[in-house]
N, C-alpha and C positions, 0 to 999 in steps of 0.2 A: 204834859206827855200823855199819849194815848194809852188807854188801859190795855192790859194783856188780853188778847182774844183767843179763845179756843176754837180752832177751825172745825166746823162740822163736816160730815161726809158730803162731798159735792158730787153732783152728777151733771153731765152735759145737758143743757136745755132745761134744767130744773130751776124752779124759783123757790126761794125761801125767805123768811123774814129775818132781817138783821137789825141790830141796834147801833145807831151812829149818833151818840149824844150831841156831838158838835153841831149837828144840823137840826136838832129837835125843836129849837125855839124859833125857827124860820117860818115864814108864811102867815104872819098874824092877820094879813088882809085877805087870806084865802080860806075858803070853807074846808074843814078837815073831816075826814071820815073817822079819825081817831086822834087823840091827843098824845098817844104813846110815842116815845122816841123810836120804837121799833117799827113804826109805820113806814118802813122802807123795805122794798123787795130787792133781792139779789137774783140776777138772771145770768146763766152761764151759756155762752155760745153766740150771743148777738143774733144777727139775721142769717147766719149760716145754716144751710140744710145739712144735717149730719145723720149718719145711720144710728139705729137704735142702740147699737153696742159701742157707741163712741164713748171715750173716756176723757176725763179732765186731764189736761196736760200739765207738766211741771211748771210751764210758764204761766198758766192760768192760776195754779195754786199759789205761785209767788205773787202774782198780781192781787189775788184775794187777800193774802196776808198783808200786803202793803196798803190796801184800802183802810185797814185799821192802824197799822204802824205809822203810816204817813198821813193820817187823817187831817190833822191841823194844817200841815204844810200844803196838802192838796186843796183844802178848803180855801185857804188864803189865796192860792194861785187862781182858783176859779173866780173868787170874788173880785180880785184885781182885774182879771180879764173882762168880766162882765161890766164892771164900772168904767172900763176904758173903751168898751164897744159902743161906737156912736149910734148904731142902729137901735140897740137896746135902750140907750139913754133917751133917744128921740121918742120911742114908743112909750116908755115910762112917763115921760113928760106930758105926752098927749093923753094917756089913759089913766095914769096914777100920779098926777102932779103932787109933789111934796112927799111922796111915799119913799121911805128908805128901801134899798134893794132887798135887805134881809126880810122885810115884811111882804115883799111881792113875789117871792119864790119859795117853793117847798120841794125838797128832794123826795122823789117817789120810787125811783128804780136805779140800782147800780148794775151796769152791764159789764161782765167780764167777757171780752171777745176772744175769738180764735187767733187772729193775727197777733204776733209777738215780735218784739225787738229786743235784742241783748238779753234774752232769757226771761223777759217779763211781758205778759200780755197787756194789750191796751184795755183801758177801763173807761166806760162812758157813764156820765151822770145825767139822768133824765129828771127834769123838774116840771111841776105845775107852775104856771106863772100868771100873774094878774093881768098882763097886757095881751095874752093870746091863749085863751082857754082851749081852742081847737088844736093848734099845732104844738103847743107847749114849748119848752126850752131844752136843748140838749148840749152837753159839753163833752168832747172826746179828750181823754188825757192819756199820758204815758209817763210813768214814774213821777207823777206829780206835776208834769208839764202840760199845759193846755195846748192841745193840737188844733182843735176846731170848735167853733160855736155856731149854733144854728137852731133849727126846729128840733122837736123832741127826738126825731129819728137820727139826728147827728150822734146821739149817744150809743147807737147800736149798729150803724152801718159799717160793715167790714171794709168797704172800699176806701173809706176815709182813713182808716188805720193803714191800709196798704199804700195809699198815696204818700203817707208819711214815712214809709220804709218798713212797715210791718209785713211779716211773712207768716204763712201757715205751714207748719211742718208737714212734709209729704205732698204738698200741693204743687203741681206743675203749672208754671205761668203759661197762659195761652199765648201762642205765637202771635206776633204782631202782624197786622195786615200786610199783605204783600205790597200793597200800594205804598206803604211807608218806607219799606226797605229796598224795594226794587229800584234800580236806576231808571231814570226817565228814558223813554224811548227816544232814539235818535230822530231828529226831524226828518221828514220825508225828503227823499233825494230832490235836489233842485230840479227845476223844470229843464226839459231838454234844451240844448243849445239851439238858438234860432237857426232855422234852415240856412244853408249856405246861400250866399248872395247870388243873385241872378247871373246867368252866364254872361260872359263878356260879349258885347255886340260883335257880330261877325266883322271880320276885317273888310275894309272898303275894297271894292273891285279895282283891280289894277287898270290903269289907264291903257287904252288901246295903243299899241305900238304906232 
């Protein structure tokens, strides 16, 4: 069972260090800046541009709490999804043959996004990974469910959460392009009817009496 966590004061777009012991012994094949379990950053807001006076929403606070309360459950869901991902398995086989998954990834950032669903914000997990140092690995989740797997930016892109049904409170959805909703124009009128047939030939002259 996850340890009881005391929530610190959170601010939008603020980063702070958090401790997630369940992830602390991952990444044996990767170089570490530190061996501490707290070598994980938490970021609030994802890729959204927000005003300076933006506040953390109740949905974000709920998601933050669940990062700790649902720690083991979410971790297992992520690991199962990564082990079932054919692309990742191919890359590992090519770059890190024989290396267990847990030794090839290290959690670096947890992103609590703005989009929420059913009262809880989406949470992204960004990892350093041994098969792609440049693009890294990202997993988007919601309530412990894996939504999407991809490069590191998958962990903080709001549109991925919105595609899954996430919404941002107070945000008005942009209208769809008129081309998608407008009915197709009626085809141009058919060509004019062909000109009337030529006049009938003049009647033959009467025979002379």
